C-alpha positions in Angstrom: 190.4 49.4 -12.9 188.3 49.4 -9.7 185.7 52.1 -9.3 185.2 53.5 -5.8 181.6 54.1 -4.6 180.8 57.8 -3.8 180.2 57.0 -0.1 183.8 55.7 0.1 185.5 58.6 -1.8 186.8 60.6 1.1 188.2 57.6 3.1 189.7 56.2 -0.1 191.4 59.5 -0.9 192.7 59.6 2.7 194.1 56.0 2.2 195.6 56.9 -1.2 197.5 59.8 0.3 198.6 57.7 3.2 199.9 55.1 0.7 202.1 57.9 -0.8 203.9 59.1 2.3 206.3 62.0 1.5 204.4 62.6 -1.8 200.8 63.6 -1.0 199.0 64.9 2.1 195.2 65.0 2.3 193.8 67.3 4.9 190.3 65.8 5.3 189.1 68.7 7.6 189.7 71.2 4.9 189.3 68.8 1.9 192.7 69.9 0.7 195.3 67.8 -1.3 198.9 68.9 -1.0 201.7 67.8 -3.4 204.5 67.7 -0.9 207.3 68.0 -3.5 206.1 71.3 -4.8 204.1 72.4 -1.7 201.1 73.1 -3.9 197.7 72.7 -2.5 194.5 71.9 -4.3 191.0 72.0 -2.8 188.9 69.0 -3.4 185.4 70.0 -4.5 183.4 66.9 -3.9 180.5 68.3 -5.8 182.5 68.3 -9.0 183.9 64.8 -8.6 182.4 62.3 -11.0 184.4 59.2 -10.0 187.4 57.7 -8.3 189.2 54.8 -9.8 191.9 52.6 -8.2 194.5 51.7 -10.8 198.1 50.3 -11.1 200.9 51.9 -13.0 201.5 49.6 -16.0 205.3 50.0 -15.8 205.9 49.8 -12.0 202.8 48.0 -10.8 202.4 50.6 -8.0 198.9 51.7 -7.1 197.4 55.1 -7.7 194.1 56.8 -7.4 192.5 58.6 -10.4 190.1 61.4 -9.4 187.8 62.3 -12.4 185.9 65.5 -12.3 182.6 66.1 -14.0 184.2 68.5 -16.5 186.5 65.6 -17.6 189.7 66.9 -15.9 191.6 64.2 -14.0 194.0 64.2 -11.1 196.2 61.3 -10.1 197.2 60.7 -6.5 200.4 58.6 -6.6 203.8 58.0 -5.1 205.2 60.8 -7.3 202.7 63.3 -5.9 199.7 64.9 -7.6 199.9 64.3 -11.4 197.8 65.6 -14.2 197.6 65.8 -18.0 200.0 68.3 -19.7 198.4 71.0 -21.8 199.7 71.7 -25.2 197.5 74.5 -26.5 200.4 76.9 -26.3 203.1 74.5 -27.5 201.4 72.3 -30.1 202.0 68.6 -30.1 205.3 67.6 -28.5 207.0 64.3 -29.4 207.6 62.0 -26.4 205.4 64.1 -24.1 204.0 61.7 -21.4 200.2 61.7 -21.0 200.6 62.4 -17.3 203.1 64.8 -15.6 203.8 66.1 -12.2 205.8 69.0 -10.6 208.8 66.7 -10.3 208.9 66.5 -14.1 208.9 70.3 -14.2 211.7 70.5 -11.7 213.8 68.0 -13.6 213.4 69.9 -16.9 214.0 73.2 -15.3 217.2 71.9 -13.6 218.5 70.8 -17.0 217.8 74.2 -18.5 219.3 75.9 -15.4 222.5 73.8 -15.9 222.8 74.9 -19.4 222.2 78.6 -18.6 224.6 78.6 -15.6 227.3 76.2 -16.6 227.5 77.0 -20.3 227.6 80.8 -20.3 227.5 82.4 -23.8 226.5 79.2 -25.6 223.7 79.5 -28.0 220.6 77.2 -27.2 220.0 74.3 -29.5 216.7 72.5 -30.3 217.0 70.3 -27.2 216.8 73.4 -25.0 213.7 74.6 -26.8 212.2 71.1 -26.4 212.9 71.3 -22.6 211.3 74.7 -22.4 208.2 73.5 -24.2 207.9 70.6 -21.9 208.1 73.0 -18.9 205.4 75.1 -20.5 203.1 72.1 -21.1 203.5 71.0 -17.5 202.8 74.5 -16.1 199.8 74.9 -18.4 198.6 71.4 -17.4 199.0 72.3 -13.7 196.9 75.5 -14.2 194.2 73.5 -16.0 194.2 71.0 -13.1 193.5 73.9 -10.7 196.9 74.7 -9.3 198.3 78.2 -8.8 201.3 78.2 -11.1 202.2 81.9 -10.9 205.7 81.3 -9.5 206.4 78.7 -12.2 205.2 81.1 -14.9 207.6 83.8 -13.7 210.5 81.3 -13.6 209.7 80.3 -17.2 209.5 83.9 -18.3 213.0 84.4 -16.9 214.3 81.3 -18.6 212.7 82.2 -21.9 214.2 85.7 -21.7 217.7 84.2 -21.2 217.3 81.6 -24.0 216.1 84.4 -26.4 219.0 86.7 -25.4 221.5 83.9 -26.1 219.9 83.1 -29.4 220.0 86.7 -30.5 223.6 87.1 -29.3 224.7 84.0 -31.3 222.6 84.5 -34.3 
């Protein structure tokens, strides 16, 4: 892990975003990070940044930048976009939950739930559907904790939960 000196933070963040084309945009004039997959923007409050660390993904070897805030929250700038820790206060511990998630993870899990709801009408949800929903909830809650506006995602999850509950009641 390589720490980046405070004087080099802004240029290093610009470089990290440039190294993740199609995934992250950094608007230096407005100090704004944008996750291009989700379109979600996050202001960078330099006064709350405690450190920047350059790291490599253990599995892929690809570089990423870890932004650590003074309150302990962390944000990853990587080729998958902006990533963050999931939050499990509402879900409890989840087996196989990765330590870092992104909005692509949410989209993948939502797509699987959407497939079930649209392509398997009338079928009762099983434990795997609940596990997918809880994963979605942990990602959305983690995104909120990281500072993102997740209102649209919360509304989608409310609709999905309503449909899952309606099917469970109808079948059980």
